[in-house]
C-alpha positions in Angstrom: 11.6 4.0 8.9 7.5 3.6 9.0 6.3 0.5 9.0 2.3 -0.6 8.8 0.4 -3.3 10.5 -3.2 -4.4 10.1 -3.1 -8.3 11.3 -7.6 -7.8 11.4 -9.5 -9.1 8.8 -11.2 -6.9 7.0 -13.5 -6.7 3.8 -12.9 -4.4 0.4 -14.7 -3.7 -2.0 -13.3 -3.1 -6.0 -10.9 0.5 -5.4 -10.6 -0.2 -2.1 -7.5 1.3 -0.2 -5.7 -1.6 2.4 -6.3 -0.2 5.3 -3.4 -0.7 8.6 -2.4 1.1 11.6 1.0 2.8 12.6 3.4 -0.6 14.4 6.5 1.6 14.4 7.5 5.3 13.1 10.8 6.5 13.9 11.4 9.6 12.5 7.2 11.3 12.5 9.0 14.4 10.5 9.7 12.6 7.2 6.7 10.4 6.9 3.0 10.2 8.8 0.4 8.0 7.5 -3.5 9.4 7.2 -5.4 6.9 8.4 -9.0 8.1 6.5 -7.3 7.4 2.9 -4.8 4.9 4.2 -2.4 6.5 2.8 1.3 7.0 3.0 2.9 10.6 3.0 6.0 11.8 2.3 6.7 14.8 4.0 10.5 15.2 2.4 11.9 15.0 0.0 14.3 12.2 -1.5 14.1 8.1 -2.4 12.3 5.7 -0.3 12.5 2.1 -0.2 8.5 1.1 0.1 7.7 -2.6 0.7 4.7 -4.2 1.1 2.7 -7.5 1.8 -0.6 -8.2 2.4 -2.4 -12.0 2.2 -5.9 -11.0 -0.4 -8.7 -13.9 -0.8 -11.2 -12.8 -3.8 -14.9 -12.7 -3.1 -14.0 -14.6 -6.7 -11.9 -16.8 -8.6 -9.0 -14.7 -11.6 -7.4 -12.7 -12.4 -6.4 -10.2 -9.0 -4.4 -6.9 -8.6 -3.2 -4.6 -5.9 -1.4 -1.8 -7.1 0.2 1.8 -5.7 -1.3 5.0 -6.6 -0.1 8.6 -6.3 -3.0 10.3 -6.0 -5.1 9.2 -9.3 -1.8 7.2 -10.8 -0.7 4.0 -10.8 2.4 4.1 -9.3 5.1 2.7 -12.6 6.1 -1.3 -11.4 4.1 -1.3 -8.9 1.6 -4.2 -8.9 2.0 -7.5 -8.2 -0.8 -9.7 -9.0 -2.0 -13.9 -8.4 -5.0 -15.8 -10.7 -7.0 -17.6 -7.9 -8.8 -20.7 -9.5 -11.9 -20.7 -6.7 -13.1 -18.0 -4.7 -12.2 -16.8 -1.5 -8.4 -18.0 -2.6 -6.0 -15.9 0.0 -3.1 -15.5 -1.9 0.2 -13.5 -0.5 1.1 -10.3 -2.7 4.5 -9.0 -2.0 5.6 -5.6 -4.3 9.0 -3.5 -3.8 10.1 -0.5 -5.6 12.3 2.6 -4.5 10.2 5.4 -4.8 11.5 9.2 -5.7 9.0 12.4 -4.0 9.9 15.2 -5.6 7.5 18.1 -4.3 5.9 20.6 -7.3 5.4 23.7 -4.6 6.5 23.6 -1.0 3.9 21.6 1.3 2.5 19.4 -1.2 3.4 16.5 0.3 3.0 13.5 -1.9 1.4 10.4 -0.7 0.8 6.5 -1.8 -1.9 4.1 -1.5 -2.3 0.1 -2.1 -6.2 -0.4 -3.5 -7.2 -3.3 -4.6 -8.9 -4.0 -8.3 -11.9 -6.4 -6.7 -13.9 -7.7 -3.9 -12.9 -9.2 -0.5 -10.8 -9.8 2.3 -7.6 -8.2 3.6 -6.1 -11.2 6.5 -3.2 -9.4 6.9 -0.1 -6.5 5.5 2.6 -5.5 6.6 4.4 -2.5 4.3 7.5 -1.3 5.3 9.0 2.4 4.4 12.8 3.6 4.6 14.4 6.4 2.9 17.7 5.6 2.2 18.7 9.1 0.2 
């Protein structure tokens, strides 16, 4: 299991990945985290349960989205949206999905990140990844 946490306030621009820090990793041979790119690294094939919860406040009112990406491709169904009625209104975004990890060739590790579609401030983040098969 990998648990990523960030309770610091972080300013983000549209397209940025939600940054975290590794709080707990029971098996670094199975899962990793790249602090430079804010990506979870899946080091083994399998099915993983991914749960992310982020508190985010966009700088302007409107529809705001946090979405999971594998490289440049959006992960189908891994999206959370909230319609803010005022600028800097905080909302909690929850994303949950079982992710199947396969590789095209040895050493091609799968990666996952969560990005915002608007400028804003992240004030809390918790991501849990657990291999279930």
